[in-house]
C-alpha positions, 0 to 999 in steps of 0.5 A, a space after each residue: 500500500 502506498 503511503 499517504 501525505 497531507 499537504 495543507 494549502 495545496 490547492 494552488 501555489 507552492 503547495 500544489 507543486 509539493 502535492 504533485 511531486 509527492 504524488 508523482 513519487 508514489 504517495 497518495 495525497 490529501 489536498 487540503 485547502 481553504 479554497 475547496 474548488 482549488 483543492 478539487 481542481 488539484 485533486 482532479 489534476 493528480 488523479 485517483 491518488 489524491 483526495 480534496 478536503 476543503 479546510 481552514 487549518 485554523 478550525 479544529 473541526 477541519 483539522 479533524 477532517 484532514 486527519 480522517 481523510 488521511 487515515 481513510 486513504 491509509 498509511 498516513 506517513 507525511 505531513 507538509 504544513 504549507 498553508 500560510 500567509 497574513 491579512 491583506 489589510 492591516 498588520 500589527 499594530 494597526 490591526 486589531 488583535 483578532 486579525 493579527 492573532 489569526 495570522 499567528 494561528 494560521 502560520 504557527 498554531 495550526 501546524 502545531 495542532 495538525 502535527 499533534 493530531 497526526 502523531 498517533 496515526 503516523 506512529 501506528 503506520 510505522 513512523 513518518 515525517 513532518 515538513 514545516 514550510 517557514 519563510 525568510 521573514 522568520 530569520 534576521 533582525 531587520 524590520 518586516 512589514 508584517 511583524 506577526 507573520 515574521 514572529 510566527 515563522 520564527 516560531 515555526 523554525 524554533 518549534 521544528 528544532 524543539 520537536 526533534 525528539 519526536 523522532 525518538 518518541 514517536 518515530 516522526 521526523 520534524 523538519 523545516 524549509 525556509 524559502 526566500 521569495 518564491 517564484 509564483 505568479 504574484 511574485 513575478 507580477 510584483 517584481 514587474 512593478 519594482 525598480 530593477 535594482 530593487 528586485 530579489 532573486 526568485 526561487 522556483 517552487 519546483 526547487 522547493 518541492 524537490 527539497 521537501 521530497 528529499 527531506 521526506 525521504 532522507 532528512 534528519 529530525 530537527 533539520 532546517 534548510 534555508 533557501 534564500 537564493 535560487 
């Protein structure tokens, strides 16, 4: 039986690249995304090995449905915590607390909660791997446009290293990828509006997906891979 991978935020963007690569390498994949239509479209593109779940990872009931879908597919062995982002409107301190705490929940609390829910199914399946997708926003000491997003991603990196002991206690390796600016459509569009001197190198999403696959296959618990340039 092929193992099952859960990829959050995989209806489009980087998550879709990761889910497609995992499916192409023998994994059944749960496509979890807050945009149910995007999740369904990604699952159709992958084929019978994929199952779509419309889910907001900040909602406990939706997390339960993701885990249930993984267990129904069988042998749940991989979790990629890719869903993330911040409010398109106000950021801390202009944003009220319910808005900036929602960013913390999406980028830090949700990966921790879903990882916790996946531990026992993974252990029962013989062990597995959790890969957290952080961001270069979580490293360094310079100001950042969304302080809550930077804080959450920094916390996700440290959570990864702090949880390295789960490899011993549960047979689950916990790892992290820290990409810089990802070469998705919105990044290319934003760069087109920038002065050429201010543009930063974009990392192809396929390259990040390849690193995730390599970590799933061979990575050691507590590993943090920084990808700041292509």
